[in-house]
N, C-alpha and C positions, 0 to 999 in steps of 0.2 A: 625572863623567862620564868615558869610555874616551877613549885617544889614538885616530887614527888616523891614514891613511900622510899622509906630509910630518909629523907631529906635530903634526898639527891638535888640539886638545881637542875633543872631539864633545862641544859645549855643548847644551842648550836651546834655546840663541838659535841655535848655530847649524844646529839641524834647524829652527828654522822659518823662518829664512834661507832654509833649502832646502825646504821647502813652499810658500813667496812666489814664490818663484824669484829671490832675488836674491843668492842663492851665487856667489861666485868659482867660476871654472871648477878652480883647484886643490881648492877647501873642498868641491865639491860629490865630485871626486875621491877627498875622502879619506873621505866618508859613505860611497861607492859601495864600499870599500875596507873601510872598517869592519865593515858589513852581509853585505860575503861572507865575514868573518874569523870569524863565529861566529852559527850559528841561534838563538842567542838575543838576537844585538844584531838580527835580521832582525824578530826578535819584539817587540823595543822601538819600532823603528821603525816596524811597523806602527802599535800601539797609539798611538805620538804622533799616527801621520798622522789617525787615526780620532779621536783626541782637536782636534789643529788644525783639520780640517775643523767639527768641531762647534760651535768658538769662533770661526773664523776671522770672523765680520761682526763682532764685537767687536775693541776695538786688543787686542794679545795683552798676554796678563798669567797669568803661572803663579807659583800661592801656594806657600810656603816649603816644600820637602820635610822639613826637618828638622819644623815643626812638625806637616804634614797626618800624619806619620809617628807621633810621640811619639802623638796623637789616637787614630791606629788601636792602636799597639801597648798603650796605657793601655788598653786595652776586652780584652785578652787576659792569661788568668791564667797562661801560658809565659811565662816569658822568651824578650824577641826580640831577636837579632843582626841588626842595621843592616847592612845590605846598600842601596847608592846605587839600584840600580836596580832595585832589588825595591821601594822605596819609589818611587820615579818611576813606574813601572808600577802601583802600588796607585794614586798620587795622579792616573794617565790615566782608570782605571777608575772613581772617583771622581766626576771631571769626564766622563766619558760618562754615568754615571748619571744627573746630574743634566741634564744635556740631554734626558733622552728623554719625560720629560712634557710636555706642552704644554697650556696654557689659551687656551679664546676666550672672551671676557667683552666681548660687544656689549651696552654701557646707552642707545645710541640708535638703532640702526636694526638690524632683522633681516639676516644674514648669511648668505650663504653658504659654508662650510666644506670646500673635500675631503681627504678621509683617507686615511691611506698605500695602503688596499686599492682604490681608486678608488671607494669608497662616498662619498655625497656628505649630508652636513648640514647643516641650514638650521635657526639659531639666533635663537629671539624674543629682544625687545630684554630687557636686564637678566637673557637664560640665560645658562650656562655648558657649554662639555662639556671632561672632561677628558680624554688619551689617550696611551698612548705613541706616539711619533712612526713607529718599526718595529714593527707589531703581534708580538710574538712571544706564544710556548706556543700554545697551543692552542686560545685564542679570540682572537676581535676588542673586545677591552674598552671601552665606553666611559662614564663616570662623566657623568650630566646633573645639572646643577639648572635647574629652571625648565622650556620649552616648546622642544621643537624636532623637524624632522621629516627622516625619512633615506629614503633611497634606499640601498638598501645591494647592493651586488655579491656575486653567487652564488659560494659558497664552502662543500661541505657537508662539506668535512674540517675547517673553522675556524668556528667559529658565530658570529653578529657578537649581540655581549651588549651589553646599552645597562642602567646600574644607576643605578636612580634613588630615593633615601631606601630604605625595608626592601626593593623590589620591585625581579626581575630579569627581562628580557624577554630571551629568546631567539630568533635568525633564523636561516635560512639565504641567504636574497636575496630583499627585500620592500621593501616601501613601507610605510611607518607613521608616525604623529604622535605624540608622548608631551608632555604636559604635567600641571603638578602645580601643585595649591592648598592652602591649609591644610588644606581637608578630606577632599580623593580624588588618585589620580594617574590618569588617562586615558591609554589605548590606541588608536588608530584605526585602522585595518589598511585601506589600498588596494587593493591584490595581497597573493600569498600568505599564509601563516598566521605567527607568532609565538606562542611560548611568553610568559604570565604568571605568574610564580611571588615566592609570599611564603611565607617560614614553613613550607615544607613542601606549600604546596597552590596549586593551578595550576591557569587554564583556557588554553585555546587559542583563540585569535582567526582566524578567518577572514576573510576577504574581506571590506568592505561592515560585519564589524563592529567593536564597540567593550569592550573591558574596561575593568572600575575595581577599584581599591581604595582602598574606605573606609578611611580613618586612624582615626577612631572608635572602630570597631568591628572592625579589622582583618580586614575579609573581600573576599571576591574577589566580583565579578558580572564575570558575559559579557550582554552586549547584544544581541539577535539582530535588533534590530526584528521581533518578534514581541510585537504589546502584546494581552492579552485582558483586557478592561477586564469587570467585571464589578457592575453598579451600583458603581458609584464615584465619588466627588466629582470636580468637574471640577477644583478646587485638588489634590489628589492625583496627577490624569492630566494636568496642566498641568506639574509635576514632573518627571515620568517624560520628559515629551517634551522637555521643556528638556536635562534629562544628554544624553537620546539623542541628538539632533539640533544641540547645541552652541549652543544659542539663548536669549536670555533672551526667556521669554515672561511677561505677565504679564496679570492681569486686573483693569480698570478699577475695577469694581464688586464692592466684597466681599463681597455679596452672593450674587453671582453665583458664588460659589466654592462656594458649596453644594450650588449643582446636580447631578444625578447623572445617568451614561448607562454605555449595558451596549454592547457593541461588540469585536469582533474585526480585527486591522491584520496584515498579514503581508508585509514587506517594502515598506513603502510608502513614496511621500515624503512628507514631514512638508506639503505643502500638502493635497493628498489627505485624510491623516487630519483639518488643520482647519477643510477641509471639510464635511468629514461631521459630526464633532462641533457645529460653529457652527450649520450648516443644522438640524441636529438639534433642538437646543436653542434656534433663532430669535437666535443672537447672529452677530457680524462680527468679522473679525480684520484689522488692520491693521498692514503691516512700517513699523516707525517708523524703522530702518535697518537696512542685512542680517544684524544680527545681533539686533536685538530686535522682537519685537512684540508688539502690546498686542489682547486683549480684548476687547469691551464688548458692550452689548445691541444689538441691532439699532433704528432710530429707527423 
């Protein structure tokens, strides 16, 4: 470390006391004099301040600079001349980089997480998001595992990007929900538009639409709530409706699964679609709970 005014050694420990407001008046004067004596000192002071802020919620601990510097220098093919303050600056950069990634992992209950740009993520139980504490570069990137809903702050110059598995979802400002299971990734848009991309292929999903990525086939599919059923079996119709409306719809009697119907539905509520289908086939449907529906023959 360098020498400051009043012959104080400007050490890491002394800087820590200064940042914590615990330095003696003469120590603070020495640090101020040292800062103003050279522009390099001011740069090191600012970097130390950033590193201290990033780690101040924990007990103060500074790794051995010799060890860190040797690890950094060992990766270089060129001979490295040891400079104490350069080693300290490299160490500070290393600490700051470690603090940039943040993981939110909720196993028991859903949680609401505010993001650096003012956007909001709602994370389902057992799901995880990862992102830089301060969005840098040209995008606001989130890595999602599991299920999450996002209300995105509009920023035309910095798209909001969600990466989940092989799929990339890009928006400017909207509300949407992403869920993933073993067979598919689903994006449901409440407002605005999102672009869903995988392997150079993409679909644009608008409000009240859903996009799917089927992992088994590696294909993207846009659900527009426009259904054309041409003499199709009830089991196939129910499968399509279950995916589109995110409900578990079952047929109580397997013999009914082979019944056929032709009809067209354009942006209709699920209840309307089921009313038409069941009345046409002399069936009835019952909500077992908010997410499960059973279809059976009329008594």
